[in-house]
N, C-alpha and C positions, 0 to 999 in steps of 0.2 A: 575594792580595796580588800586585800586579805590579810588578816593579822594572824601570825602563827608564832609559838615557840618550839624551836627545835633543840632536843636535846641529843647530842652525838655522842655514843658510846665508844664507837670505832669505826674507822672507815678506812678501806685498803683499795688501792686500785691495781690494775694490772702492772706487771714489772716497768712497763715502758715509761711510767710516769712517777714512779717511786714517790709517792707521797703517802704519808701515814698521819692519821688524826689520833688522838686520844682525847676524850673529854669526859672527867669524872666529877660527878655532883654530889658533893659532901653533906648537902642539907638540902631539904625539900624545898618547893616554893610555897610561898604561903597565900592566905586566901586572896589578898589584894596583889598577888602577882609579883611581889617583890622578890628577887633571888637573894637569898642570905649569903650563899658563898659558892663560888664555882671555880674549879682549878681547871684550866683549859691549857693543853700542850699540843704544840704544833711542831712538827719536825719535818721539815722539807729537805729530803736528801739530793734529789737530782729532779731536773725537769728537761724534757726533751722536745715536747709537742703539746699543742693546745688540746684540751679533754674535748671540747665539742667539735663534732663533725659538722654541725649546723650553726654556723655562726650567726649571731642575731645583733642587730643595733639596740641596744638597752640603754635608757634615761634612767639614772637614779637621782630622785630629788630628796634632798637631805639638808640638815642643818638649818637654813631659813629662818634666822633671826630677824628681829625688826629693828630698823633704823631708829636710833636715838633713844634705845632701850638696851639694857643690858641682856646678855644671853643668861636664859634659866636653864634650869637642870633638864628640861624638855629639848631644847635646842642642842645641849651638848649631848645626851643620850643619841638623838638623830644624827649629830654629826659622828659620832664613834660608830655607830651600828653601820649608817649608811656609806661611810668611808671603808669600812670592812668588807660589806657587800660588794662594794665596788671593786675592791681588790680582788676578792674571790672570782667575780665575773670575768674582770680581765685576765686573771690569771687562767681561767678556763677557756680563753680565746676569744671571748666576745669583745665587740666594739661598744666601749662603755662612755657615755657622756655623764659626767657628774655635774649636777646643777643645784645652785643655790637661790632658792626661790625666796629671796629676801623681802621682808615688808617693808617696801620703799614707797607705797602709794597708799591713799585711802584717808579717811577722816581726819587721823590725828596729824595729818601733814599741813591741813587747812589750819589747824589749831596752831602747829609748832611755826609755821610761816608767817602768821600774824603775830605772834608773840615776838619773832625776829624783827618783823616790821616796826615793833614798838622799842624793842631793846638792843637789838643790832641792825640798825638801817642799812649799814655798808654790806650787810650779807644779801641784799636784795638787787644789788649792781653787779654784772659780770665783771666789771673791771676792777672790783673791790672785794667780792667776796671770798677769793682764795686767800686774802690776807687777813680774814677774820677768826680770831681765836674764839671758838664757841665754849671753850672750858669743859666743865664736866655736863656731858649730854644727858645724864640721868637728872640732874638738878634743873636742868633747863626743861627737860620734859614735865618734871613735877611742877614747875613754875607754871608753865603754860596750862597744864590740867588743872592747877587750882583756880586760875583765871577763868577758864572754860566753865568750871562747874558753879561759879558764883557771880559772874558778871555775863548777863544776858546779851549785850552789845557785842562785847568780844566773842560769844557764842555763836551769834549770827555771821558776825565776820568770819569766823572760822569755817562756817558751813559754806558760805559762799567762796572762801578761799579754795576749798577740796575743788570746786566745779572750775574756778579759774586755773589751778594747777593742771587739772585734766586737759583743759582747753589749750594749754600751752602759754600761759601768762609768762612774759619775760621775767618780771620779778618774782614770781613765785617760783619758776624754774630755778632761778640764781639762788634762791634761799634754799631750795630743796637739794641742790646740789652741793653745797655747804654743809648741810646735813648729813647726806650720805658720804662725803669724804671723810668727814671726821669719825663717823662709826666704822668705817672700812678700816681705819687705823687700829681702832680699838679690836674689832673682830680678828684681824690679821693676827695680833699677839696671841690670841687663844689657839687659832689655827696653826701657828708656827709651834707652839707647845705641844700640841697635839700631833705634830707631823703630819699635818693635813695638805695635801698637795693636788694640783690639777682639778680644783673645784671652781667651776665657772660661774660667776656671778650673772644671774639673769632673773631679776626682780620682777615684782608685779608691774613696774611701769613699762617693762619691756612689751608688755601685750596691750598697752593703753591702745596702739592704732588698730587692733583686731576687736575689741570691745562692741563698738556699735554694731560690726557684723555679726557677733554672736545673738544679739538682740533681734536682729533682722531674721535669722534663720529660725531662733525659737518662736516670733511671731508667725512668720511664714509657714511653720508646722503646726500652727495652732496651739504652741505649748505655753507661750507667754501670755499672759492677759493683764489688763488694767486693775488695779485695787487701791482704792483711796488715793488716786494719783499716781502710784507708784507701778511698776512692772514687775510680776512676780509670775513664778510656775509653781503650779500645784501637781504632785506627784503622788499616785495611788501608793497606798500603804503609810504614808507619813501623816501622823495628826499631832495636835497639841495636847496639853493636859487636859483639856477641857473636852476633847474629843472632836473638834473641830478641824478641818483640813489644815496641814501645816503648810504655810507658803514659803517658797526659796525667793528671796529678793535678788533680782538681776539689775534693777536700775530703779534709784530712789526717785522720789517726787520732785526733787530740784535738779533732775537730769544726771546726778551724779552715779558712777558704778559702785560694785562692792566685791568683796573677795569671790563669791560664786562665780560672777561675769568672768573675773580675772582667771579663776581656775579652768573654767570652760574654755576661754581663750587659749590657755596653756596647752590645754589637751589637744585642742585643733592644731596648733602649732607644732606639738610634738608628734602626733600621731596622723594627721590628715594631709598635711602639707610637706611635699617632697622638697629636696634641696634647691630645685630649681625656683621653688617659690619661698625660699627663705626658710622652710620648716626642716624637721629632723626625720621624718617619715620612719618613726621608730618602731620595733617590733614589740617591745614590753617597754613599759614604765613603771618603776617601782616609787613609791611614795612612803618614804621613812617619817613618820609624824607621831604626834601624840595620840593615844586613843581617845582622849577627849573631843577630838576633831573627827571621830568616825562618823556620826550621823551627817555632819558637813560633807564629807567626800562621799558617802553612800549617795546623797542627793545629787551632788554635782554629777557624778559618774551615771547615775540614773537617767538625768537630764541629757547627758551628753551622747547616750548609747544610741 
């Protein structure tokens, strides 16, 4: 992953394209990388042909909110920057696919599904789930999380529920679809306000069929090993605070998968698989994400390389 900050003072193109950009920075960037104030002016006078003579298939991964949670500022920042990058690349003549890698899979869904089982049982039936009003999803999530933190029996059920969901349990899937549908309604309000168009939802769940294959490949290459019942990858150069090798977890001891596995499956689908295999065969993939996730993606990219 490449992190960069570009300050454009002036950009002019040959007359054919008639594009002029001026970018004036009125205040410097502080040590914590916050931009105090920037005035940006873009004047597009005319456009006759794509800039790029070497058209590329480019995937831009941005926004990526989590189901049943509010968008925080990191998601909003990713949404705005990702959409801007996509617009510029499209303008330059590239084939751009905008992907919304929503957090719709993982540990929290076992917790949420089990909470729905107790509080909204109709949500677990495909016949009635569409008629269930889940109300405030944030309140729902907080209630489920509170139970998870204090109730050991509920915590055990939640962890088992994740495995059931990933295995395709019918009731778990019905409840999960209810949560996803309710979240989409709320996210779309924000996307409409920001005038975000053409963003294709392809969440973590999309890659579930590819997860077992990722583990098989990692084990076949001798990268994945067993550690305390779980499957992990140790990468050169990554150590914990105590100096011991830092493992990247790819399969939990209960058989469940996690974010690293999903992200590697996404790389395979976006880069290695062609259209006939259902993939994208992209030339480039841009990830617009929070810097706090830099180590996670560095390890994922190193393992996938």
